[in-house]
C-alpha positions in Angstrom: 0.0 0.0 0.0 1.3 3.5 -0.8 2.5 5.5 2.1 0.0 8.3 1.3 -2.9 5.9 1.2 -1.9 4.3 4.5 -1.8 7.7 6.1 -5.2 8.6 4.8 -6.7 5.3 6.0 -5.2 5.9 9.5 -6.8 9.3 9.6 -10.1 7.9 8.4 -10.1 5.1 11.0 -9.9 7.5 13.9 -13.2 9.0 12.9 -16.0 7.2 11.2 -16.6 8.8 7.8 -19.8 10.7 7.3 -22.5 8.9 5.3 -22.7 12.0 3.1 -19.7 12.5 0.7 -17.4 9.8 2.2 -17.3 7.9 -1.1 -17.1 11.0 -3.2 -14.0 12.0 -1.2 -12.5 8.5 -1.4 -13.0 8.3 -5.2 -11.3 11.7 -5.6 -8.3 10.4 -3.5 -8.1 7.2 -5.6 -8.1 9.4 -8.8 -5.4 11.7 -7.4 -3.2 8.8 -6.1 -4.0 6.5 -9.0 -4.8 3.7 -6.5 -7.4 1.8 -8.7 -10.2 2.0 -6.1 -8.1 0.9 -3.1 -9.0 3.8 -0.9 -12.7 3.5 -1.7 -12.6 -0.2 -0.7 -10.8 0.6 2.5 -13.3 3.3 3.4 -16.1 0.8 2.8 -14.4 -1.6 5.2 -14.1 1.1 7.8 -17.8 1.9 7.4 -19.0 -1.7 7.6 -16.9 -2.3 10.7 -19.3 0.0 12.6 -22.1 -2.5 12.2 -23.0 -4.4 15.4 -20.8 -7.5 15.8 -23.7 -9.8 15.8 -25.0 -8.3 12.5 -21.7 -8.3 10.6 -21.9 -12.0 9.5 -25.3 -11.4 7.9 -24.1 -8.2 6.2 -21.2 -10.1 4.7 -23.5 -12.8 3.3 -26.0 -10.1 2.1 -23.2 -8.5 0.1 -22.5 -11.9 -1.7 -26.1 -12.8 -2.4 -27.5 -13.2 -5.9 -31.1 -12.9 -4.7 -32.5 -11.2 -1.6 -36.1 -11.6 -0.5 -37.5 -10.0 2.6 -40.7 -9.6 4.5 -40.9 -6.5 6.8 -43.7 -6.0 9.3 -42.5 -2.9 11.1 -40.1 -0.8 9.1 -38.8 -0.4 5.6 -36.0 -2.9 4.8 -32.5 -1.5 5.6 -31.3 -1.5 2.0 -34.2 0.7 0.9 -34.1 3.3 3.8 -33.2 6.9 3.3 -30.5 8.3 5.5 -33.0 10.3 7.6 -35.3 7.4 8.0 -32.4 5.1 9.0 -31.2 7.6 11.6 -34.7 7.7 13.2 -35.0 3.9 13.2 -31.5 3.4 14.6 -31.9 6.1 17.3 -34.6 4.0 19.0 -31.8 1.7 20.2 -30.0 4.6 21.9 -26.6 3.7 20.4 -23.4 5.2 21.6 -22.5 6.3 18.1 -25.6 6.8 16.0 -23.8 8.4 13.1 -21.5 5.4 12.7 -24.4 3.1 12.5 -26.1 5.3 9.9 -22.9 5.4 7.9 -22.7 1.6 8.0 -26.3 1.2 6.9 -25.7 3.5 3.9 -22.6 1.6 3.0 -24.7 -1.7 2.9 -26.9 -0.1 0.3 -24.0 0.2 -2.2 -24.6 -3.4 -3.2 -27.7 -2.1 -5.1 -25.5 0.3 -7.0 -23.3 -2.4 -8.6 -23.2 -2.9 -12.3 -24.9 -6.3 -11.5 -26.7 -6.0 -8.2 -28.6 -8.8 -6.5 -32.1 -9.4 -7.5 -34.2 -8.1 -4.5 -37.8 -8.6 -3.6 -39.4 -6.9 -0.7 -42.9 -7.5 0.8 -43.8 -4.6 3.2 -46.7 -4.8 5.6 -49.1 -1.8 4.8 -48.6 -0.6 8.4 -45.0 0.3 7.4 -46.4 3.0 5.1 -48.4 4.6 7.8 -45.9 4.5 10.8 -44.6 8.1 10.8 -41.0 7.3 11.6 -39.0 10.5 11.7 -42.0 12.7 11.0 -43.9 13.8 7.9 -41.0 15.1 5.9 -38.9 12.0 6.5 -41.8 9.7 5.6 -42.5 11.6 2.4 -38.9 11.2 1.2 -38.9 7.5 2.3 -42.0 6.6 0.4 -40.8 8.4 -2.6 -37.6 6.3 -2.4 -39.8 3.2 -2.6 -41.6 4.7 -5.6 -38.2 5.4 -7.2 -37.4 1.7 -7.1 -40.6 0.9 -9.0 -38.5 1.4 -12.2 -35.4 -0.3 -10.9 -34.7 -3.4 -13.0 -33.4 -5.5 -10.1 -35.9 -4.5 -7.4 -39.5 -5.4 -6.8 -41.7 -4.1 -3.9 -45.1 -5.4 -2.9 -47.4 -4.1 -0.1 -49.3 -6.6 2.1 -52.6 -4.9 2.7 -54.1 -4.7 6.2 -57.4 -6.2 4.9 -55.5 -9.4 4.3 -56.0 -10.2 8.0 -54.1 -13.2 9.2 -51.3 -14.2 6.9 -48.3 -16.5 6.5 -45.8 -14.6 8.6 -47.7 -13.2 11.6 -44.6 -14.4 13.6 -42.6 -11.5 12.2 -40.1 -10.3 9.6 -37.5 -12.5 7.9 -35.0 -12.5 5.1 -33.8 -15.1 2.6 -30.5 -15.0 0.8 -29.8 -17.2 -2.3 -26.3 -17.6 -3.8 -24.9 -18.8 -7.0 -22.8 -21.5 -5.3 -23.7 -21.7 -1.6 -26.7 -23.0 0.3 -29.7 -20.7 0.8 -29.9 -18.9 4.1 -32.8 -17.7 6.3 -32.2 -14.8 8.6 -34.3 -13.6 11.6 -33.8 -11.1 14.4 -34.8 -10.8 18.0 -34.4 -7.8 20.2 -30.6 -7.7 20.2 -29.2 -10.5 18.0 -29.6 -12.1 14.6 -29.9 -15.7 13.6 -28.9 -17.3 10.3 -29.6 -20.9 9.3 -29.1 -23.0 6.2 -31.2 -25.9 7.6 -33.0 -27.3 4.6 -36.3 -27.7 6.5 -36.2 -24.1 7.8 -35.4 -22.8 4.3 -38.2 -24.8 2.7 -40.7 -23.6 5.3 -39.6 -20.0 4.8 -39.8 -20.3 1.0 -43.4 -21.6 1.3 -44.4 -18.8 3.7 -42.8 -16.2 1.4 -44.7 -17.6 -1.6 -47.9 -17.2 0.3 -47.0 -13.6 1.3 -46.4 -12.7 -2.3 -49.6 -14.3 -3.4 -51.6 -12.4 -0.7 -49.9 -9.0 -1.3 -50.9 -6.5 -3.8 -49.3 -6.8 -7.2 -46.2 -4.7 -7.9 -48.3 -2.3 -9.9 -51.1 -2.1 -7.3 -48.4 -1.6 -4.6 -47.0 1.4 -6.5 -50.5 2.9 -6.6 -51.1 2.2 -2.9 -47.8 3.9 -1.9 -48.6 6.8 -4.1 -52.0 7.2 -2.5 -50.5 7.1 1.0 -47.9 9.7 0.1 -50.6 12.1 -1.1 -53.3 11.5 1.5 -51.2 10.9 4.6 -48.1 12.9 4.0 -49.4 15.8 1.9 -47.4 15.5 -1.3 -48.1 14.4 -4.8 -45.5 11.8 -5.8 
């Protein structure tokens, strides 16, 4: 590693980079030092190191996945959150360094910016659209972010309507990760830890439940219309 790059990394490591502009800065450094993306990758490692220890194994697997499917009953999935929404969600845990966690969550989202990102499918409980996390302005921006993904080639979002009543995952949220060469994984969380398993029976059961959720949810097109309606009626803005 070039001496200049090592020095910059040392300086960056003493203070977690801001979620805003950290990668713009690192890309400029790479261009100036002709380091072929080395500093950008190192900044990414610093940011991801701020994730909770128990969550890091999942984040590593998430970054390698070819297909991500998630059902979220309470909040928008982390990969789809705006910075302000993420800050409001993460603040509820009263962390010692909130900005470090926000920066780490924004870094996770960079997998969706790859030339070939993972195919991702999110089913969101309709209650997620109405829960005013961060206030009106934050929710308007967050729901607009979901609408922006309506034209994203690799992302699909469905809304599970409240009128569906009882459904296949009343037990709570879960994620599934599929890989090109590794066994499929199911991930769940409790109040302060995460659990991953590749147990074939668990994976099979989760796949069945997810298929039922997709069948019960509004279509992708109907979901876009529902989100648009909520933005306008609940948060006072025409999408």
